[in-house]
Every structure is written in C-alpha cells, then in structure tokens.
N, CA, C and O atoms as CSV, one atom per row, in Angstrom:
chain,resi,resn,atom,element,x,y,z
A,1,VAL,N,N,0.822,-1.189,0.000
A,1,VAL,CA,C,0.000,0.000,0.000
A,1,VAL,C,C,0.867,1.254,0.000
A,1,VAL,O,O,0.503,2.256,-0.614
A,2,THR,N,N,1.994,1.209,0.673
A,2,THR,CA,C,2.855,2.381,0.746
A,2,THR,C,C,4.290,1.992,0.414
A,2,THR,O,O,4.706,0.855,0.637
A,3,HIS,N,N,5.033,2.947,-0.118
A,3,HIS,CA,C,6.428,2.689,-0.473
A,3,HIS,C,C,7.339,2.781,0.736
A,3,HIS,O,O,8.375,2.117,0.790
A,4,ASN,N,N,6.968,3.584,1.686
A,4,ASN,CA,C,7.810,3.814,2.853
A,4,ASN,C,C,7.134,3.208,4.078
A,4,ASN,O,O,6.079,3.678,4.503
A,5,GLN,N,N,7.728,2.184,4.636
A,5,GLN,CA,C,7.135,1.503,5.784
A,5,GLN,C,C,7.079,2.379,7.033
A,5,GLN,O,O,6.332,2.078,7.964
A,6,GLU,N,N,7.861,3.462,7.066
A,6,GLU,CA,C,7.804,4.371,8.211
A,6,GLU,C,C,6.473,5.111,8.269
A,6,GLU,O,O,6.113,5.662,9.309
A,7,ASN,N,N,5.745,5.126,7.162
A,7,ASN,CA,C,4.456,5.810,7.116
A,7,ASN,C,C,3.314,4.921,7.600
A,7,ASN,O,O,2.158,5.345,7.606
A,8,VAL,N,N,3.630,3.695,8.005
A,8,VAL,CA,C,2.609,2.749,8.435
A,8,VAL,C,C,2.611,2.668,9.955
A,8,VAL,O,O,3.659,2.494,10.577
A,9,VAL,N,N,1.438,2.793,10.541
A,9,VAL,CA,C,1.291,2.648,11.989
A,9,VAL,C,C,0.665,1.283,12.245
A,9,VAL,O,O,-0.433,1.000,11.767
A,10,ASP,N,N,1.357,0.449,12.991
A,10,ASP,CA,C,0.893,-0.899,13.297
A,10,ASP,C,C,-0.146,-0.834,14.415
A,10,ASP,O,O,0.150,-0.392,15.525
A,11,LEU,N,N,-1.356,-1.276,14.112
A,11,LEU,CA,C,-2.442,-1.220,15.098
A,11,LEU,C,C,-2.733,-2.579,15.726
A,11,LEU,O,O,-3.751,-2.743,16.399
A,12,GLN,N,N,-1.850,-3.554,15.515
A,12,GLN,CA,C,-2.062,-4.879,16.100
A,12,GLN,C,C,-2.022,-4.840,17.622
A,12,GLN,O,O,-2.605,-5.697,18.286
A,13,TRP,N,N,-1.344,-3.860,18.164
A,13,TRP,CA,C,-1.241,-3.760,19.618
A,13,TRP,C,C,-2.601,-3.510,20.261
A,13,TRP,O,O,-2.788,-3.766,21.450
A,14,LEU,N,N,-3.564,-3.003,19.458
A,14,LEU,CA,C,-4.905,-2.780,20.006
A,14,LEU,C,C,-5.597,-4.105,20.327
A,14,LEU,O,O,-6.369,-4.204,21.281
A,15,GLU,N,N,-5.301,-5.134,19.499
A,15,GLU,CA,C,-5.953,-6.431,19.677
A,15,GLU,C,C,-5.405,-7.180,20.890
A,15,GLU,O,O,-6.152,-7.835,21.617
A,16,SER,N,N,-4.103,-7.076,21.098
A,16,SER,CA,C,-3.514,-7.755,22.257
A,16,SER,C,C,-3.478,-6.768,23.421
A,16,SER,O,O,-3.016,-5.637,23.271
A,17,GLY,N,N,-3.953,-7.187,24.543
A,17,GLY,CA,C,-4.038,-6.289,25.691
A,17,GLY,C,C,-2.716,-6.018,26.366
A,17,GLY,O,O,-2.513,-4.936,26.916
A,18,ASP,N,N,-1.808,-6.984,26.336
A,18,ASP,CA,C,-0.542,-6.845,27.061
A,18,ASP,C,C,0.591,-6.562,26.095
A,18,ASP,O,O,0.783,-7.271,25.107
A,19,LEU,N,N,1.332,-5.517,26.399
A,19,LEU,CA,C,2.525,-5.177,25.625
A,19,LEU,C,C,3.691,-5.031,26.587
A,19,LEU,O,O,3.557,-4.410,27.642
A,20,PRO,N,N,4.837,-5.602,26.226
A,20,PRO,CA,C,6.019,-5.362,27.064
A,20,PRO,C,C,6.357,-3.875,27.065
A,20,PRO,O,O,6.071,-3.165,26.102
A,21,SER,N,N,6.960,-3.416,28.142
A,21,SER,CA,C,7.228,-1.979,28.279
A,21,SER,C,C,8.153,-1.460,27.190
A,21,SER,O,O,8.000,-0.320,26.752
A,22,GLU,N,N,9.128,-2.283,26.731
A,22,GLU,CA,C,10.006,-1.797,25.661
A,22,GLU,C,C,9.245,-1.638,24.344
A,22,GLU,O,O,9.540,-0.730,23.566
A,23,ASP,N,N,8.263,-2.519,24.086
A,23,ASP,CA,C,7.431,-2.359,22.889
A,23,ASP,C,C,6.530,-1.137,23.021
A,23,ASP,O,O,6.306,-0.411,22.053
A,24,LEU,N,N,6.021,-0.921,24.220
A,24,LEU,CA,C,5.162,0.236,24.464
A,24,LEU,C,C,5.945,1.533,24.297
A,24,LEU,O,O,5.430,2.502,23.739
A,25,ASP,N,N,7.190,1.556,24.782
A,25,ASP,CA,C,8.039,2.741,24.603
A,25,ASP,C,C,8.304,3.001,23.128
A,25,ASP,O,O,8.216,4.137,22.661
A,26,SER,N,N,8.627,1.940,22.401
A,26,SER,CA,C,8.902,2.075,20.965
A,26,SER,C,C,7.657,2.567,20.228
A,26,SER,O,O,7.737,3.446,19.370
A,27,LEU,N,N,6.526,1.996,20.570
A,27,LEU,CA,C,5.271,2.396,19.943
A,27,LEU,C,C,4.940,3.849,20.261
A,27,LEU,O,O,4.495,4.593,19.387
A,28,SER,N,N,5.154,4.250,21.501
A,28,SER,CA,C,4.881,5.639,21.897
A,28,SER,C,C,5.768,6.613,21.138
A,28,SER,O,O,5.299,7.650,20.669
A,29,ARG,N,N,7.061,6.278,21.015
A,29,ARG,CA,C,7.978,7.145,20.260
A,29,ARG,C,C,7.570,7.228,18.794
A,29,ARG,O,O,7.606,8.298,18.186
A,30,ASN,N,N,7.182,6.083,18.238
A,30,ASN,CA,C,6.770,6.045,16.837
A,30,ASN,C,C,5.520,6.900,16.612
A,30,ASN,O,O,5.453,7.662,15.648
A,31,LEU,N,N,4.540,6.775,17.494
A,31,LEU,CA,C,3.315,7.571,17.367
A,31,LEU,C,C,3.600,9.058,17.546
A,31,LEU,O,O,3.031,9.888,16.837
A,32,ALA,N,N,4.477,9.400,18.489
A,32,ALA,CA,C,4.839,10.808,18.695
A,32,ALA,C,C,5.540,11.360,17.459
A,32,ALA,O,O,5.286,12.494,17.054
A,33,PHE,N,N,6.423,10.560,16.858
A,33,PHE,CA,C,7.114,10.980,15.636
A,33,PHE,C,C,6.111,11.243,14.516
A,33,PHE,O,O,6.179,12.273,13.846
A,34,HIS,N,N,5.175,10.305,14.315
A,34,HIS,CA,C,4.156,10.475,13.270
A,34,HIS,C,C,3.298,11.710,13.532
A,34,HIS,O,O,2.997,12.469,12.611
A,35,LEU,N,N,2.912,11.904,14.769
A,35,LEU,CA,C,2.075,13.049,15.118
A,35,LEU,C,C,2.801,14.364,14.860
A,35,LEU,O,O,2.216,15.296,14.308
A,36,LYS,N,N,4.065,14.446,15.251
A,36,LYS,CA,C,4.839,15.663,15.022
A,36,LYS,C,C,4.989,15.935,13.526
A,36,LYS,O,O,4.847,17.075,13.083
A,37,ARG,N,N,5.272,14.894,12.755
A,37,ARG,CA,C,5.422,15.064,11.314
A,37,ARG,C,C,4.107,15.542,10.680
A,37,ARG,O,O,4.116,16.410,9.807
A,38,LEU,N,N,2.994,14.979,11.118
A,38,LEU,CA,C,1.698,15.403,10.588
A,38,LEU,C,C,1.385,16.854,10.940
A,38,LEU,O,O,0.862,17.598,10.110
A,39,VAL,N,N,1.702,17.252,12.160
A,39,VAL,CA,C,1.472,18.641,12.573
A,39,VAL,C,C,2.336,19.586,11.742
A,39,VAL,O,O,1.865,20.634,11.300
A,40,ASP,N,N,3.606,19.214,11.528
A,40,ASP,CA,C,4.494,20.043,10.704
A,40,ASP,C,C,3.978,20.151,9.274
A,40,ASP,O,O,3.984,21.233,8.687
A,41,GLU,N,N,3.529,19.019,8.711
A,41,GLU,CA,C,2.978,19.034,7.352
A,41,GLU,C,C,1.728,19.907,7.290
A,41,GLU,O,O,1.539,20.666,6.339
A,42,ARG,N,N,0.875,19.795,8.310
A,42,ARG,CA,C,-0.339,20.610,8.344
A,42,ARG,C,C,-0.001,22.095,8.357
A,42,ARG,O,O,-0.605,22.877,7.623
A,43,ASP,N,N,0.962,22.487,9.191
A,43,ASP,CA,C,1.347,23.891,9.283
A,43,ASP,C,C,1.918,24.398,7.963
A,43,ASP,O,O,1.603,25.506,7.530
A,44,THR,N,N,2.757,23.587,7.327
A,44,THR,CA,C,3.340,23.970,6.041
A,44,THR,C,C,2.246,24.128,4.989
A,44,THR,O,O,2.255,25.090,4.221
A,45,GLN,N,N,1.313,23.193,4.953
A,45,GLN,CA,C,0.232,23.264,3.970
A,45,GLN,C,C,-0.681,24.459,4.247
A,45,GLN,O,O,-1.174,25.090,3.312
A,46,LEU,N,N,-0.908,24.771,5.512
A,46,LEU,CA,C,-1.731,25.930,5.861
A,46,LEU,C,C,-1.086,27.217,5.362
A,46,LEU,O,O,-1.767,28.088,4.822
A,47,GLU,N,N,0.225,27.336,5.544
A,47,GLU,CA,C,0.932,28.517,5.052
A,47,GLU,C,C,0.808,28.626,3.532
A,47,GLU,O,O,0.610,29.717,2.997
A,48,THR,N,N,0.925,27.492,2.843
A,48,THR,CA,C,0.793,27.486,1.389
A,48,THR,C,C,-0.612,27.911,0.980
A,48,THR,O,O,-0.778,28.683,0.036
A,49,ILE,N,N,-1.618,27.413,1.683
A,49,ILE,CA,C,-3.005,27.774,1.376
A,49,ILE,C,C,-3.222,29.267,1.569
A,49,ILE,O,O,-3.861,29.912,0.738
A,50,VAL,N,N,-2.697,29.824,2.657
A,50,VAL,CA,C,-2.847,31.258,2.923
A,50,VAL,C,C,-2.191,32.072,1.812
A,50,VAL,O,O,-2.776,33.033,1.313
A,51,GLU,N,N,-0.974,31.686,1.424
A,51,GLU,CA,C,-0.266,32.417,0.374
A,51,GLU,C,C,-1.020,32.356,-0.948
A,51,GLU,O,O,-1.185,33.375,-1.618
A,52,LEU,N,N,-1.480,31.164,-1.327
A,52,LEU,CA,C,-2.194,31.015,-2.594
A,52,LEU,C,C,-3.526,31.762,-2.581
A,52,LEU,O,O,-3.926,32.342,-3.590
A,53,THR,N,N,-4.203,31.747,-1.450
A,53,THR,CA,C,-5.472,32.470,-1.337
A,53,THR,C,C,-5.248,33.970,-1.474
A,53,THR,O,O,-6.020,34.660,-2.141
A,54,GLN,N,N,-4.196,34.472,-0.847
A,54,GLN,CA,C,-3.892,35.899,-0.957
A,54,GLN,C,C,-3.527,36.271,-2.390
A,54,GLN,O,O,-3.954,37.314,-2.887
A,55,GLU,N,N,-2.745,35.431,-3.057
A,55,GLU,CA,C,-2.394,35.705,-4.452
A,55,GLU,C,C,-3.644,35.718,-5.324
A,55,GLU,O,O,-3.808,36.598,-6.169
A,56,ARG,N,N,-4.530,34.734,-5.118
A,56,ARG,CA,C,-5.759,34.661,-5.905
A,56,ARG,C,C,-6.619,35.898,-5.680
A,56,ARG,O,O,-7.138,36.484,-6.630
A,57,ASP,N,N,-6.767,36.292,-4.414
A,57,ASP,CA,C,-7.571,37.467,-4.100
A,57,ASP,C,C,-6.973,38.719,-4.719
A,57,ASP,O,O,-7.701,39.576,-5.221
A,58,CYS,N,N,-5.670,38.829,-4.686
A,58,CYS,CA,C,-4.990,39.990,-5.253
A,58,CYS,C,C,-5.235,40.062,-6.755
A,58,CYS,O,O,-5.526,41.131,-7.292
A,59,VAL,N,N,-5.118,38.929,-7.428
A,59,VAL,CA,C,-5.320,38.898,-8.878
A,59,VAL,C,C,-6.775,39.197,-9.217
A,59,VAL,O,O,-7.043,39.888,-10.200
A,60,GLN,N,N,-7.713,38.697,-8.434
A,60,GLN,CA,C,-9.128,38.944,-8.701
A,60,GLN,C,C,-9.488,40.406,-8.491
A,60,GLN,O,O,-10.314,40.952,-9.222
A,61,LEU,N,N,-8.873,41.052,-7.492
A,61,LEU,CA,C,-9.202,42.442,-7.195
A,61,LEU,C,C,-8.596,43.400,-8.206
A,61,LEU,O,O,-9.255,44.346,-8.638
A,62,SER,N,N,-7.363,43.166,-8.583
A,62,SER,CA,C,-6.701,44.050,-9.546
A,62,SER,C,C,-5.799,43.221,-10.451
A,62,SER,O,O,-4.606,43.085,-10.180
A,63,PRO,N,N,-6.363,42.664,-11.530
A,63,PRO,CA,C,-5.603,41.760,-12.379
A,63,PRO,C,C,-4.410,42.412,-13.075
A,63,PRO,O,O,-3.465,41.712,-13.437
A,64,LEU,N,N,-4.426,43.723,-13.271
A,64,LEU,CA,C,-3.329,44.370,-13.980
A,64,LEU,C,C,-2.229,44.852,-13.047
A,64,LEU,O,O,-1.092,45.042,-13.479
A,65,ALA,N,N,-2.547,45.052,-11.786
A,65,ALA,CA,C,-1.550,45.548,-10.832
A,65,ALA,C,C,-0.737,44.377,-10.286
A,65,ALA,O,O,-1.282,43.301,-10.043
A,66,PRO,N,N,0.561,44.585,-10.093
A,66,PRO,CA,C,1.371,43.499,-9.541
A,66,PRO,C,C,1.018,43.255,-8.078
A,66,PRO,O,O,0.788,44.195,-7.318
A,67,CYS,N,N,0.980,42.007,-7.701
A,67,CYS,CA,C,0.671,41.649,-6.317
A,67,CYS,C,C,1.943,41.689,-5.494
A,67,CYS,O,O,3.025,41.358,-5.979
A,68,ALA,N,N,1.800,42.097,-4.252
A,68,ALA,CA,C,2.954,42.134,-3.348
A,68,ALA,C,C,3.351,40.710,-2.997
A,68,ALA,O,O,2.503,39.887,-2.653
A,69,THR,N,N,4.634,40.426,-3.087
A,69,THR,CA,C,5.117,39.102,-2.713
A,69,THR,C,C,5.737,39.188,-1.337
A,69,THR,O,O,6.293,40.214,-0.945
A,70,HIS,N,N,5.631,38.102,-0.621
A,70,HIS,CA,C,6.152,38.052,0.738
A,70,HIS,C,C,7.499,37.361,0.732
A,70,HIS,O,O,7.712,36.398,-0.006
A,71,SER,N,N,8.399,37.851,1.550
A,71,SER,CA,C,9.695,37.193,1.673
A,71,SER,C,C,9.535,35.949,2.529
A,71,SER,O,O,8.605,35.867,3.332
A,72,PRO,N,N,10.434,34.971,2.369
A,72,PRO,CA,C,10.311,33.743,3.152
A,72,PRO,C,C,10.374,33.971,4.654
A,72,PRO,O,O,9.928,33.121,5.425
A,73,GLY,N,N,10.926,35.118,5.088
A,73,GLY,CA,C,11.037,35.391,6.516
A,73,GLY,C,C,9.754,35.888,7.145
A,73,GLY,O,O,9.657,35.955,8.370
A,74,ASP,N,N,8.758,36.241,6.330
A,74,ASP,CA,C,7.490,36.722,6.883
A,74,ASP,C,C,6.827,35.605,7.674
A,74,ASP,O,O,6.754,34.462,7.223
A,75,SER,N,N,6.351,35.950,8.844
A,75,SER,CA,C,5.693,34.940,9.665
A,75,SER,C,C,4.237,34.817,9.235
A,75,SER,O,O,3.661,35.774,8.717
A,76,PRO,N,N,3.631,33.636,9.449
A,76,PRO,CA,C,2.218,33.467,9.102
A,76,PRO,C,C,1.322,34.445,9.845
A,76,PRO,O,O,0.330,34.910,9.283
A,77,SER,N,N,1.645,34.771,11.099
A,77,SER,CA,C,0.806,35.705,11.850
A,77,SER,C,C,0.885,37.100,11.243
A,77,SER,O,O,-0.105,37.831,11.237
A,78,MET,N,N,2.061,37.474,10.729
A,78,MET,CA,C,2.216,38.774,10.079
A,78,MET,C,C,1.388,38.815,8.795
A,78,MET,O,O,0.750,39.822,8.489
A,79,ARG,N,N,1.406,37.705,8.046
A,79,ARG,CA,C,0.607,37.640,6.818
A,79,ARG,C,C,-0.876,37.696,7.140
A,79,ARG,O,O,-1.644,38.337,6.423
A,80,ARG,N,N,-1.289,37.024,8.222
A,80,ARG,CA,C,-2.703,37.064,8.604
A,80,ARG,C,C,-3.109,38.478,8.989
A,80,ARG,O,O,-4.211,38.913,8.656
A,81,THR,N,N,-2.234,39.208,9.690
A,81,THR,CA,C,-2.523,40.591,10.070
A,81,THR,C,C,-2.670,41.446,8.824
A,81,THR,O,O,-3.598,42.248,8.722
A,82,GLU,N,N,-1.749,41.276,7.867
A,82,GLU,CA,C,-1.841,42.034,6.618
A,82,GLU,C,C,-3.123,41.679,5.877
A,82,GLU,O,O,-3.777,42.553,5.307
A,83,SER,N,N,-3.479,40.408,5.883
A,83,SER,CA,C,-4.701,39.975,5.213
A,83,SER,C,C,-5.925,40.598,5.881
A,83,SER,O,O,-6.847,41.034,5.192
A,84,ARG,N,N,-5.944,40.644,7.213
A,84,ARG,CA,C,-7.070,41.258,7.927
A,84,ARG,C,C,-7.170,42.743,7.613
A,84,ARG,O,O,-8.262,43.277,7.418
A,85,GLN,N,N,-6.007,43.411,7.565
A,85,GLN,CA,C,-6.012,44.832,7.238
A,85,GLN,C,C,-6.546,45.038,5.826
A,85,GLN,O,O,-7.332,45.950,5.571
A,86,HIS,N,N,-6.108,44.182,4.922
A,86,HIS,CA,C,-6.566,44.272,3.536
A,86,HIS,C,C,-8.082,44.069,3.468
A,86,HIS,O,O,-8.782,44.799,2.767
A,87,LEU,N,N,-8.578,43.077,4.200
A,87,LEU,CA,C,-10.015,42.820,4.207
A,87,LEU,C,C,-10.783,43.967,4.856
A,87,LEU,O,O,-11.901,44.273,4.441
A,88,SER,N,N,-10.203,44.600,5.863
A,88,SER,CA,C,-10.851,45.750,6.502
A,88,SER,C,C,-10.989,46.904,5.521
A,88,SER,O,O,-12.019,47.576,5.485
A,89,VAL,N,N,-9.955,47.132,4.731
A,89,VAL,CA,C,-10.008,48.192,3.722
A,89,VAL,C,C,-11.076,47.864,2.685
A,89,VAL,O,O,-11.849,48.735,2.286
A,90,GLU,N,N,-11.116,46.607,2.249
A,90,GLU,CA,C,-12.139,46.197,1.282
A,90,GLU,C,C,-13.540,46.396,1.851
A,90,GLU,O,O,-14.437,46.864,1.150
A,91,LEU,N,N,-13.726,46.041,3.120
A,91,LEU,CA,C,-15.030,46.200,3.760
A,91,LEU,C,C,-15.433,47.666,3.819
A,91,LEU,O,O,-16.581,48.007,3.536
A,92,ALA,N,N,-14.502,48.529,4.181
A,92,ALA,CA,C,-14.796,49.962,4.241
A,92,ALA,C,C,-15.169,50.488,2.858
A,92,ALA,O,O,-16.097,51.287,2.731
A,93,ASP,N,N,-14.457,50.049,1.822
A,93,ASP,CA,C,-14.791,50.463,0.454
A,93,ASP,C,C,-16.183,49.992,0.060
A,93,ASP,O,O,-16.952,50.739,-0.545
A,94,ALA,N,N,-16.504,48.754,0.405
A,94,ALA,CA,C,-17.817,48.210,0.063
A,94,ALA,C,C,-18.930,48.971,0.784
A,94,ALA,O,O,-19.973,49.251,0.194
A,95,LYS,N,N,-18.710,49.307,2.061
A,95,LYS,CA,C,-19.716,50.069,2.809
A,95,LYS,C,C,-19.904,51.461,2.214
A,95,LYS,O,O,-21.029,51.954,2.133
A,96,ALA,N,N,-18.813,52.094,1.799
A,96,ALA,CA,C,-18.916,53.418,1.178
A,96,ALA,C,C,-19.698,53.328,-0.126
A,96,ALA,O,O,-20.512,54.201,-0.429
A,97,LYS,N,N,-19.452,52.278,-0.894
A,97,LYS,CA,C,-20.174,52.098,-2.158
A,97,LYS,C,C,-21.664,51.887,-1.894
A,97,LYS,O,O,-22.507,52.429,-2.609
A,98,ILE,N,N,-21.985,51.106,-0.876
A,98,ILE,CA,C,-23.392,50.882,-0.521
A,98,ILE,C,C,-24.056,52.190,-0.122
A,98,ILE,O,O,-25.190,52.451,-0.525
A,99,ARG,N,N,-23.364,53.030,0.672
A,99,ARG,CA,C,-23.931,54.328,1.063
A,99,ARG,C,C,-24.193,55.197,-0.166
A,99,ARG,O,O,-25.246,55.826,-0.272
A,100,ARG,N,N,-23.230,55.231,-1.099
A,100,ARG,CA,C,-23.413,56.035,-2.321
A,100,ARG,C,C,-24.601,55.541,-3.129
A,100,ARG,O,O,-25.407,56.335,-3.615
A,101,LEU,N,N,-24.705,54.224,-3.271
A,101,LEU,CA,C,-25.814,53.668,-4.048
A,101,LEU,C,C,-27.157,53.938,-3.379
A,101,LEU,O,O,-28.139,54.228,-4.063
A,102,ARG,N,N,-27.214,53.849,-2.057
A,102,ARG,CA,C,-28.462,54.158,-1.345
A,102,ARG,C,C,-28.845,55.622,-1.537
A,102,ARG,O,O,-30.012,55.955,-1.743
A,103,GLN,N,N,-27.834,56.487,-1.464
A,103,GLN,CA,C,-28.095,57.911,-1.640
A,103,GLN,C,C,-28.609,58.181,-3.057
A,103,GLN,O,O,-29.551,58.951,-3.241
A,104,GLU,N,N,-27.990,57.547,-4.057
A,104,GLU,CA,C,-28.454,57.713,-5.438
A,104,GLU,C,C,-29.879,57.210,-5.589
A,104,GLU,O,O,-30.697,57.839,-6.260
A,105,LEU,N,N,-30.177,56.080,-4.967
A,105,LEU,CA,C,-31.518,55.513,-5.044
A,105,LEU,C,C,-32.538,56.450,-4.407
A,105,LEU,O,O,-33.622,56.648,-4.956
A,106,GLU,N,N,-32.204,57.027,-3.259
A,106,GLU,CA,C,-33.105,57.971,-2.604
A,106,GLU,C,C,-33.328,59.200,-3.469
A,106,GLU,O,O,-34.450,59.696,-3.567
A,107,GLU,N,N,-32.261,59.697,-4.102
A,107,GLU,CA,C,-32.389,60.877,-4.963
A,107,GLU,C,C,-33.265,60.579,-6.170
A,107,GLU,O,O,-34.060,61.422,-6.587
A,108,LYS,N,N,-33.124,59.387,-6.730
A,108,LYS,CA,C,-33.931,59.030,-7.900
A,108,LYS,C,C,-35.392,58.826,-7.530
A,108,LYS,O,O,-36.285,59.139,-8.318
A,109,SER,N,N,-35.636,58.306,-6.342
A,109,SER,CA,C,-37.020,58.048,-5.948
A,109,SER,C,C,-37.744,59.319,-5.514
A,109,SER,O,O,-38.971,59.309,-5.417
A,110,GLU,N,N,-37.026,60.418,-5.248
A,110,GLU,CA,C,-37.670,61.676,-4.837
A,110,GLU,C,C,-38.235,62.407,-5.971
A,110,GLU,O,O,-38.808,63.482,-5.790
C-alpha cells in the first residue's frame, strides 16, 4: 500500500491487551514521531493555502496591478494581520459604495 514503511502505523497492539514496556516505549515514540510530522505538514500546507489564497484574491481584485510578494522570513501571523487589514479596507470600500448607491436611489425616488 505504501512505499515507505515508516508511514505505516501498526495497530495490532490494540488487539492484544498486554505489551512489554520496551514495545510500548517504541510504539509511543513512533506515534509521537508520526504526530509531530503530521502537525508540521499541516502547518506547512496551511501557510501554502494562505499564500495562494492571498495571491488569488490579489489577482481577482486588480488583475493588472502586480501583487505584493512576501519574503520567506514573513511569519504566518504577520501575513494574517496584513490579510485582515486588507479585508478591513475592502469592507470599508464596500460600505462606502453601498452608502453612495443608497443615496443615489433615494435621490432618484424623490
């Protein structure tokens, strides 16, 4: 099923109730290793998703303007803050547009 046997977690220990302590230690270390690797992969993939989403949003908002690129040293929290600020500006613009349209509608209906 897999090319790398390190990616396989043996669940036979669930069926047998008794495990020697050295097997239990080995199993615990193996599970901790797998868990840490999965958490690291998740974090890396999350950063990639955030970057790609920001690039997509930038291109959709202004396809002709160059999008700002982030240096590898930028932290994910810094990017999230920038993204929130960007979304706040977009929200303010949208609210201003709604106010203008409502005002135009009121003027036309008078």
